[in-house]
C-alpha positions in Angstrom: 49.0 59.1 161.7 48.1 61.0 165.2 45.8 64.0 164.4 45.0 66.9 166.8 43.2 68.5 167.2 40.2 65.8 167.1 38.2 67.7 164.8 41.0 68.5 162.3 39.3 65.8 159.4 36.1 68.1 159.8 37.9 71.4 158.9 40.1 69.9 156.2 36.8 68.4 154.7 37.9 64.7 154.9 34.2 64.0 155.5 33.7 64.9 151.9 35.8 63.4 150.5 34.1 60.3 152.1 31.2 60.7 150.8 32.6 61.3 147.3 34.2 58.0 147.4 30.9 56.6 149.0 28.7 57.5 146.3 30.9 55.0 143.8 30.7 52.0 146.4 28.1 49.7 145.0 27.5 47.2 147.9 26.9 48.5 151.3 29.3 47.2 153.1 32.5 49.3 151.2 30.1 52.1 151.3 31.1 51.5 155.6 34.4 51.1 155.1 34.6 54.1 152.3 33.1 56.4 155.6 35.8 54.9 157.9 38.6 55.4 155.5 41.5 57.8 157.2 44.9 58.4 157.7 47.3 55.3 158.4 49.9 54.9 160.3 51.8 51.9 158.6 54.0 53.4 155.4 53.7 49.9 153.7 50.3 49.8 154.3 49.6 53.2 152.6 51.8 52.4 149.4 49.9 49.3 148.9 46.5 51.2 149.0 47.9 54.0 146.5 49.1 51.6 144.4 45.9 49.8 144.4 44.0 52.4 143.2 46.9 53.7 140.9 46.8 50.2 139.0 42.6 50.5 139.0 42.8 54.0 137.8 45.1 53.3 135.1 42.2 50.5 133.6 40.0 53.6 133.6 41.8 55.9 131.9 43.5 53.7 129.2 40.3 52.3 129.0 41.1 48.4 129.8 39.9 45.6 131.4 38.3 44.7 134.9 35.9 42.6 135.3 33.0 43.4 136.7 33.0 43.1 140.4 29.8 43.9 141.9 27.8 41.5 144.0 24.6 41.7 146.3 26.2 41.9 149.8 26.1 38.6 152.2 28.2 39.7 155.1 25.0 39.1 157.1 24.8 35.4 155.9 28.2 34.5 155.9 28.1 35.6 160.0 25.0 33.3 160.4 27.1 30.9 158.8 29.5 30.9 161.9 27.2 30.0 164.5 26.1 26.8 165.3 22.8 25.5 164.6 21.7 28.6 162.0 19.9 27.8 159.0 20.0 30.1 155.6 17.4 30.1 153.3 17.5 29.9 149.7 18.1 33.2 148.6 20.9 33.6 151.2 22.6 30.2 149.8 21.8 31.5 146.2 23.4 34.9 147.1 26.6 33.2 148.5 26.8 30.8 145.6 27.1 33.6 143.0 29.5 35.9 145.2 32.0 32.5 145.4 32.0 32.1 142.1 32.3 36.0 141.7 35.2 35.8 144.5 37.0 32.6 142.3 36.8 34.1 138.5 38.6 37.5 140.3 41.0 35.4 142.0 41.7 33.5 138.9 42.0 36.7 136.6 44.2 38.7 138.8 46.5 36.0 138.9 46.8 35.6 135.2 46.9 39.8 135.3 49.2 40.1 138.2 52.0 42.2 136.1 49.8 44.8 135.2 47.5 44.1 138.7 50.1 43.4 140.6 49.0 44.9 144.2 45.3 44.2 143.9 46.5 41.0 143.2 47.9 40.7 147.0 44.5 40.5 148.1 43.5 37.2 146.4 46.6 35.6 148.5 44.5 35.7 151.5 41.4 33.4 149.2 41.4 29.9 149.9 39.3 28.6 147.3 36.9 26.4 148.6 35.0 24.7 144.9 32.8 22.4 146.8 31.0 24.8 148.1 29.6 25.8 144.6 29.0 21.6 143.8 27.4 21.7 147.2 24.7 24.6 146.5 24.3 23.5 143.0 23.2 20.4 144.0 20.1 21.7 146.3 19.2 25.3 144.9 18.6 25.5 141.0 19.3 28.8 139.5 15.5 30.6 140.7 17.1 29.6 143.7 15.0 27.4 144.9 15.5 23.8 146.2 15.1 21.7 143.4 12.7 18.6 143.1 15.5 16.4 143.2 17.4 17.8 146.1 15.9 14.4 147.9 14.1 11.6 147.1 11.4 12.1 150.0 11.2 16.1 148.3 10.6 14.7 144.7 8.1 12.4 146.0 6.0 15.3 148.5 6.2 17.6 145.5 4.8 15.1 143.0 1.9 14.0 145.3 1.3 17.5 145.6 1.0 18.5 142.3 -1.3 15.8 141.7 -3.8 17.0 144.6 -3.4 20.0 143.6 -4.5 19.4 139.6 -7.3 17.1 141.4 -8.6 19.8 143.4 -8.1 22.8 140.7 -10.2 20.4 138.0 -13.0 19.9 141.1 -13.4 23.6 141.8 -13.7 24.2 138.0 -16.5 21.8 137.6 -18.2 23.5 140.8 -17.7 27.1 139.4 -18.9 26.5 135.8 -22.1 24.4 137.4 -22.9 27.5 140.2 -22.4 29.9 137.1 -24.8 28.7 135.1 -27.4 28.9 138.1 -26.2 32.3 138.6 -25.5 31.4 142.0 -22.0 33.6 142.3 -20.9 37.2 142.1 -19.0 38.6 139.3 -15.9 38.0 141.8 -16.9 34.8 141.9 -13.4 33.1 142.9 -11.4 34.1 146.1 -8.6 33.1 148.5 -9.1 32.5 151.8 -6.1 31.5 153.9 -4.9 29.6 151.0 -8.1 27.9 150.2 -10.0 28.9 147.0 -13.4 29.8 147.8 -16.4 30.8 146.3 -18.3 33.8 146.3 -22.2 33.2 146.8 -25.0 35.7 147.1 -26.4 35.3 150.3 -29.9 34.1 148.8 -28.0 31.2 147.8 -26.2 30.5 150.3 -28.2 27.2 151.7 -27.9 25.9 148.0 -24.1 25.4 148.3 -23.2 22.9 150.5 -19.8 23.7 152.1 -17.6 25.7 154.7 -18.3 28.9 155.1 -14.9 30.9 155.6 -16.1 34.2 155.7 -18.6 36.9 154.7 -18.0 40.7 153.4 -19.3 43.7 155.8 -22.3 44.1 154.6 -23.7 40.5 155.0 -24.9 40.3 151.4 -21.7 38.0 150.4 -20.4 34.8 151.8 -16.7 33.0 151.2 -17.8 29.5 150.7 -15.6 26.4 150.0 -17.1 23.3 148.6 -17.7 20.4 150.5 -16.6 18.3 148.6 -13.0 20.0 148.1 -12.5 20.0 151.8 -10.8 16.8 151.9 -8.9 18.0 149.3 -7.7 21.1 150.2 -7.0 19.9 153.7 -4.6 17.3 151.8 -2.9 20.4 150.2 -2.1 21.6 153.5 -0.9 18.8 154.7 1.5 18.1 152.1 2.4 22.1 151.5 3.7 21.7 155.5 5.6 18.4 154.6 7.5 20.1 151.7 8.4 22.8 154.2 9.5 20.9 156.5 11.4 18.3 153.9 12.9 21.8 152.2 13.6 23.1 155.7 15.6 19.9 156.6 17.5 20.1 153.5 18.7 23.6 154.1 19.7 22.9 157.7 21.8 19.7 156.4 23.0 22.6 153.7 23.9 25.4 156.2 25.8 22.1 158.3 27.7 21.0 155.3 28.9 24.5 154.4 29.3 26.0 157.8 33.3 24.6 158.2 33.9 27.0 154.9 32.3 30.5 157.2 35.5 31.4 157.6 37.0 31.7 154.0 32.9 32.9 152.5 33.7 35.8 155.6 37.0 36.2 153.5 35.2 35.7 150.2 33.4 39.0 151.3 36.4 41.1 152.8 37.6 40.4 148.9 34.9 41.6 147.1 33.6 44.5 149.1 37.7 45.5 149.0 37.9 45.2 145.2 34.6 47.3 145.2 36.2 49.8 147.6 39.3 50.4 144.9 37.2 50.7 142.3 35.1 53.6 143.9 38.6 54.9 144.8 39.8 54.8 141.5 36.2 56.9 140.3 37.1 59.5 142.5 40.5 59.7 141.6 39.7 59.9 137.5 37.2 62.7 138.7 39.7 64.7 140.5 42.6 64.3 137.7 44.7 62.2 140.4 48.0 60.6 140.6 50.2 58.7 142.6 53.2 61.1 143.2 56.2 59.7 144.3 56.4 58.4 147.8 59.7 59.5 149.4 61.1 57.6 152.3 61.6 60.4 154.0 58.9 63.8 155.3 58.5 65.8 152.6 55.8 67.4 150.8 56.7 68.4 146.7 53.2 69.0 145.1 53.3 70.0 141.4 50.4 72.2 140.1 48.3 70.9 143.0 44.8 71.9 143.6 42.2 71.6 145.8 40.0 68.6 144.7 36.5 69.7 146.8 37.3 73.3 145.0 38.0 71.9 141.5 34.6 69.5 142.2 32.3 72.8 142.8 34.6 75.5 140.4 34.7 72.6 137.7 30.1 72.7 137.8 30.0 76.3 137.6 32.3 76.1 134.4 35.3 77.8 136.5 39.1 77.2 136.3 41.6 76.6 139.7 44.5 78.1 140.2 47.0 75.3 140.8 50.0 75.7 143.3 53.6 74.6 143.7 55.0 73.9 147.7 57.8 72.2 148.9 58.4 71.4 152.2 62.0 70.3 152.5 65.0 69.8 154.9 66.0 72.8 153.6 62.9 74.6 153.5 60.2 72.9 156.2 57.9 76.2 156.9 56.7 78.4 154.5 55.2 81.6 156.2 52.4 82.7 153.5 51.2 86.3 153.9 49.2 88.7 151.7 45.8 90.7 151.7 42.9 88.9 152.7 40.5 86.6 150.0 43.4 86.0 147.8 43.9 82.6 149.0 46.0 81.9 152.0 43.8 79.5 153.5 42.9 77.4 150.8 46.6 77.2 149.9 47.3 75.9 154.0 44.0 73.7 153.3 45.0 72.4 150.2 48.3 71.0 151.6 46.5 69.9 154.8 44.0 67.5 152.9 46.4 66.2 150.2 48.6 64.8 153.0 45.3 63.4 154.5 44.2 61.7 151.3 47.8 60.4 150.5 48.1 59.0 154.0 44.4 57.7 154.0 46.1 56.1 150.6 43.7 58.5 148.7 45.6 59.4 145.1 45.9 63.2 145.2 45.0 66.0 142.7 48.1 67.4 141.4 50.7 67.0 138.7 53.4 64.0 137.6 56.6 65.2 139.3 54.8 65.6 142.8 56.6 63.4 145.9 54.7 63.1 149.5 56.2 61.8 152.1 54.8 60.3 155.7 54.3 62.5 159.2 54.0 61.0 162.6 52.1 63.5 163.4 49.5 65.9 161.9 48.8 69.5 163.9 46.6 72.0 163.3 44.8 75.1 164.5 43.0 76.5 161.4 38.9 78.1 162.6 37.4 79.4 165.4 38.6 77.4 168.1 36.4 79.6 170.9 35.1 76.7 173.8 31.5 77.5 175.2 31.7 74.6 177.6 35.3 75.6 178.7 34.9 79.3 178.8 37.8 80.0 176.7 38.0 82.7 174.5 39.5 81.8 171.0 43.0 83.0 171.6 43.1 81.0 175.4 42.0 78.1 172.9 44.5 78.5 170.7 47.6 79.0 173.1 46.5 75.5 174.7 47.1 74.9 171.2 50.3 75.9 170.6 51.0 74.5 174.0 50.1 71.3 172.7 52.3 71.5 169.4 55.3 72.4 172.0 54.7 69.5 173.9 54.3 66.9 170.9 55.9 68.7 167.7 59.3 67.0 166.3 60.9 66.3 162.9 57.9 64.3 162.0 55.3 66.5 162.5 53.7 68.8 160.1 51.7 71.5 161.6 49.5 74.0 160.3 47.9 77.1 160.8 45.5 79.9 159.8 46.2 83.3 161.1 49.3 82.5 163.3 49.6 85.0 166.1 46.3 86.3 165.9 43.9 87.0 168.5 45.1 89.3 171.7 46.9 92.6 171.5 49.0 92.3 168.2 52.1 93.1 169.8 51.9 90.9 172.7 50.3 88.3 170.4 53.5 89.1 167.5 56.0 88.2 170.6 54.1 85.3 171.5 54.1 84.1 168.0 57.4 84.9 167.2 58.8 83.0 170.5 56.9 79.7 169.3 58.2 80.0 165.4 61.8 80.1 167.0 60.7 76.6 169.4 59.3 75.3 166.4 62.3 75.6 164.0 64.0 74.2 166.6 62.2 71.0 166.6 63.0 70.8 162.6 58.9 70.4 162.3 57.4 71.5 158.7 54.4 73.6 158.3 52.7 76.5 156.6 51.3 79.8 158.7 49.5 81.9 157.3 49.6 85.7 158.9 49.5 89.2 158.5 52.4 90.3 161.4 54.7 92.0 159.5 57.4 91.4 162.5 56.6 87.2 161.1 57.5 88.1 157.9 60.8 89.4 158.9 62.0 86.6 161.5 61.2 84.2 158.5 64.0 85.4 156.6 66.2 84.9 159.7 65.5 81.5 160.9 67.0 79.1 158.7 64.6 76.3 157.5 61.9 78.8 157.4 60.8 80.5 154.0 58.2 83.6 153.1 55.8 83.2 150.9 53.0 85.0 149.1 49.7 85.3 147.4 50.0 86.9 144.5 47.8 90.6 144.0 47.7 92.8 141.2 48.4 95.6 142.8 46.8 98.4 139.8 43.4 96.6 140.5 43.7 95.4 143.3 41.9 92.1 142.5 44.3 88.5 143.7 45.7 86.1 141.7 45.5 83.3 143.9 49.2 81.7 143.2 51.9 81.2 145.7 54.6 83.0 144.8 57.5 81.3 147.5 60.6 83.4 148.6 58.9 87.1 149.5 56.3 88.0 151.8 53.4 89.9 150.7 51.8 93.0 151.6 48.1 93.2 153.2 47.1 96.1 151.2 45.3 97.9 153.6 45.8 101.6 152.8 44.9 100.7 149.1 42.2 99.1 149.3 40.7 101.4 151.7 41.5 104.1 149.3 40.0 102.3 147.0 36.5 101.3 148.4 36.7 105.6 148.8 37.8 106.3 152.6 38.0 109.5 153.3 41.7 110.9 152.6 42.0 112.6 156.0 41.2 109.4 158.0 43.6 107.6 155.7 46.7 109.8 156.0 45.4 110.3 160.0 45.9 106.2 159.9 48.9 106.4 158.0 50.9 108.4 160.6 50.0 106.7 163.7 51.7 103.5 162.0 55.7 103.5 162.2 57.1 104.6 159.0 59.5 101.4 158.8 55.9 99.3 158.3 54.6 101.6 155.4 58.1 101.4 153.8 58.0 97.6 153.9 54.5 97.8 152.7 55.5 100.0 149.6 58.7 97.4 149.0 56.4 94.7 149.0 54.0 96.1 146.6 56.6 97.1 144.6 57.8 93.8 144.4 54.5 92.9 143.4 54.2 94.9 140.6 57.5 93.7 139.7 56.2 90.5 139.7 53.7 91.3 138.1 55.0 92.7 135.0 57.8 89.8 134.8 54.9 87.6 134.5 53.2 89.2 131.6 56.7 89.6 129.9 56.7 86.1 130.2 53.4 85.1 128.7 54.1 87.1 126.2 57.2 85.2 125.4 55.2 81.9 125.8 52.8 83.1 123.4 55.4 84.2 120.5 57.1 80.8 121.5 53.6 78.8 121.2 53.2 80.5 117.5 56.6 80.0 116.3 56.4 76.3 117.4 52.8 76.2 116.3 54.6 78.0 112.6 57.2 75.2 112.9 54.4 72.3 113.0 52.8 73.9 110.4 55.7 73.7 108.4 57.3 70.6 109.2 53.3 69.0 108.5 53.7 70.8 104.6 57.2 69.3 104.4 55.3 66.0 105.2 52.5 66.4 102.6 55.4 67.6 100.1 57.3 65.0 100.9 55.2 62.5 100.4 53.7 64.3 97.1 56.7 64.0 95.7 57.3 60.1 96.8 54.2 59.3 95.1 54.7 60.9 92.1 58.5 59.1 92.2 56.2 56.5 92.0 54.1 57.1 89.6 56.8 58.4 87.1 58.5 54.9 88.2 55.7 52.8 86.9 54.7 55.1 84.1 58.9 54.1 82.9 58.0 50.8 83.5 54.7 50.8 81.4 56.7 52.6 78.8 59.2 49.6 78.5 56.5 47.3 78.8 54.8 49.3 75.5 58.1 49.2 73.3 58.7 45.6 74.4 55.2 44.9 73.5 55.2 47.2 70.0 58.0 45.2 69.4 56.4 42.2 70.1 53.6 42.6 67.6 55.6 44.0 65.1 57.5 40.8 65.3 54.1 39.0 64.9 53.1 40.4 62.2 56.0 40.1 60.2 57.3 36.2 60.9 55.3 33.3 60.2 56.8 31.5 63.3 54.3 33.0 65.8 55.5 30.5 68.7 59.3 31.5 69.2 57.2 35.5 69.0 55.0 33.4 72.2 57.6 32.1 74.0 59.9 35.2 73.4 57.0 36.7 75.2 56.2 34.4 77.8 60.7 34.5 78.8 59.8 38.6 79.0 57.2 38.1 81.5 59.0 35.0 83.2 62.2 37.5 83.6 60.4 40.2 85.0 59.2 37.7 87.6 62.8 36.6 88.6 63.8 40.2 89.1 60.8 41.4 91.3 61.0 38.0 93.3 65.1 38.4 93.5 64.0 42.1 95.0 61.4 40.2 97.6 64.1 37.5 98.6 64.7 37.0 102.2 68.4 37.8 101.8 67.3 41.2 100.5 64.5 42.1 102.5 67.2 41.3 105.9 69.5 43.5 104.0 66.8 46.5 103.4 66.3 46.0 107.2 69.5 45.9 108.5 70.2 49.5 106.6 66.8 50.4 108.3 67.9 49.7 111.8 71.7 51.2 111.4 69.4 54.3 109.8 67.4 54.0 113.3 70.1 54.0 115.1 71.7 56.7 114.0 68.4 58.8 114.8 67.0 57.0 117.5 68.5 57.9 121.3 68.0 58.1 124.6 65.6 60.5 125.4 64.1 60.6 122.3 60.6 61.2 121.8 59.2 58.3 119.3 56.6 56.7 118.0 55.3 53.4 116.8 55.3 53.1 112.4 52.5 54.8 111.2 50.7 55.3 115.3 50.0 58.7 117.0 50.4 57.7 120.6 54.1 59.2 121.6 56.4 58.4 123.9 60.2 58.7 125.3 63.2 56.6 125.0 64.8 55.4 128.1 67.0 52.8 127.1 68.2 50.6 124.2 69.7 47.3 123.8 70.9 46.3 120.6 68.0 46.0 118.4 65.3 46.4 120.7 64.2 49.7 122.4 62.8 50.3 125.8 59.9 52.7 125.5 57.9 54.3 128.0 54.4 55.4 126.8 53.1 56.9 129.7 52.7 55.1 132.1 53.2 51.9 130.2 56.8 50.6 129.7 56.8 48.7 126.4 60.1 47.0 124.7 59.9 47.2 120.8 62.5 46.4 117.5 63.9 49.7 116.5 63.3 49.2 113.2 59.0 49.6 114.1 60.1 53.1 115.5 60.5 56.6 114.2 61.3 59.7 115.4 58.0 61.8 116.1 57.9 65.5 115.2 58.6 66.7 118.8 62.0 64.9 118.5 62.6 66.5 114.7 61.8 68.9 115.8 64.1 69.4 119.0 66.9 68.0 116.8 66.9 71.0 114.2 67.1 73.5 116.9 69.9 71.8 118.2 71.5 71.0 114.9 70.9 74.9 114.3 
């Protein structure tokens, strides 16, 4: 996507979008990549980026599972590994090992969940797995990121000997320490280290009493740091062995670095894979913040936004508990250019910036702050003219600078260009500037460009009604209170309400009358007409709001009635079951009474017992017959037939005893394909029931 002028991204505050995403990144490399996000030219690449962010977002929204992908950045280590002769340290190698394990774990997860994350899984296609990397490192480096004693026989021998010598040196040092402490030849801070050698803090008056090597003394000269003579050789041996250890460890690390050096490019690939996952995660978290969605991706140039909001304005207002008025905007081949007019501070500029910022976000692979049903296409050029373009460097006035931009638009704009201009035509004499703006609009319209222009010029509003592909629009305004409503109205130009606002703030009547006399009567009539139209629109919206409130109350009442009906039916069902149970108990009572009477009257009690057992057996057989597979299947088929009559394509259903509702998309024999939000599920028809919404809709249709 070619953007003109160069500061357009800053004008639309896209840098603040980058910063928001960067704040969610957890590695320095992904943070750096976040700050490089920008519009792309390849629709296929953009589509994949959008799908990747959306796949992760759905996991967040639906509280699904995605493995933790946090890692310690190892790009520098991977880069060093590519340099011949370089030696990586223990921590660096351990970092590569941990990242490699994480990378392989994520690759395995994405392969298993490819149906859920098909686009994120594409990243794993470029990961070349080398299990030997971990094996080589594990053979040398332990879990504390240290070279293991058994890494080589030489190291094991050196460390064993070093440990033995250190123990001997420590033992002898303790003997001297206890001996001199008893004699009172030591300071309170009796034990010190000097250049990694253990020394005694000896008062100056006892210095000659202790034979040994003096390593230093205090500033006052009252304390000497003495290494006992018999320990010098032992400490020298410790120092030699420690140097041998360092040299052996260095050799081991060099050999290990050389062993994994052939995989350097693939290790860099692991880094790119992990930082890509981290960046996708950050985009998804930002999208969740702004209620972002993946719009329908159009193959042709278009902008169709449903309830779109400016994401930064939304975040700011949310922190202040303030609402943002959403906008519906549609730029298509029949309605390519929208001319927005209306009073100042009514929302014209923020609406224009919302279109620009969301288009930039979309072509940068970021989800947009709009509602489902939105659709966006790709533009080759984004040409903008917003803000003060005065140039001190070239001694250009604001208007001269604007003309330079307009000239660029004329030379480069085409059917695949989106042009956004704020305060179109202003900056010079209104009559002359308006005439030039008219000519520019006609030429740009001939070039089939797409665009949003804001203006106060009456001649531009009138021209918009005459040009095919150009549509007037205005920001709704309340003429009674003279307060903006920040809602875009397509198809009608807006009044500037200049006289009304001046009158409301107390301008002298004589001055206003004089001003009116200087304005052409046609313009005053037009402004009055536009004001009347807005007034009528406000009245219609108020009536519509009242109707919606009544409908909502009616729906609520119907829902309450349905709930009461269901409760009553459930109660009746319970009562029926109780009644049936009571009848069964009464029947058993009669049988038991007859048996008891027979028990007392007859002497053949075995016959009575046999009769009792026979009655129980008969009851059990009856119940078993009811639960026989053929009977159960018969009842199931009856339920299926009943559901087939009730459930149709488009019906709102839910799982039996479930809460989440979905829409029936397709029915194949006894299976139903239901869209539960972003999940399409195949469900047996007998496991579904009509939701309340469907029952209510069905009742309305029947009435």
